N, C-alpha and C positions, 0 to 999 in steps of 0.2 A: 026724482027722488027729493019731496019736499023734507027741507030743513024745520024744525019746531026751534021757536029760540029758548037761550037757557032760562029757567027761572033763576031767580032769587034770592036767596035763602038769608035772610037775618036771624040773627040770633037777639032775641029781648032778652036783657041780665032778670034773672029774678033777686030776691032778695039775700040769696048766700051767697052767686056771684060779686054782687054786690059790697057786701062784708067780707067775703077773700080781698077782695081789690082793696080795697081802704087796710085791712090789715097790712098788707104789701106795701103801700105807698107810705105806711107809718112806718112799717118796719125800716124801708130804705130811708125816708125823711132821718130815723135816727140812725143808722149809720154812715149816710151824709155828712151828720153834723159832727158825728163821731171823727170821723175822717179829716172832714174840713178840724177840728181841734188839731187833731197828731200832724198835719204839714206846718199846722201854726207853731207846732210846739220843736219841730223840726226845722224848719226854719230859721227860729230863734236858735236852737243851740247853734248854729251855722254861724248864725252873725257874731256868737258869742268866743265858737271855733276860731272864725277868722278873727277878732283881735287878739285870740289869746297868742294866734301864730305869731301875727305883726307887733304885738308887745317882744314875743320872744327873739323875732328874728329881732330885733332893736341890742335885746339882751345881749343876746350873741354877739353879734356884730360891735356892742362897746368893749363885751369880753376880749374877742378878738384886736381890735384895736390896741387895748391898754396889756396886753401879751405883749404887744410889738411895740407898744413904746409911740405907738401914732396917734400923731390927735387930727381930727376934721378940719379943723380951720389952718391947717399948712397943706400945702399943695407938693408933700412929700411924695 
């Protein structure tokens, strides 16, 4: 039983395929830019929250020390 070689089928894109691909790439590029902006904004928010949390902890520690009459410079 002789075997026949598989024929390779190539798709040659026409103008419609290229236009659709171009629109897809453009849309994806816009979405990537939007997402990168969002990630950057969220990163900035996280940094600010960390700074605010550090400040809150410092102020809270100062208040606790003031309530108990402790001074950080003493070894009590």
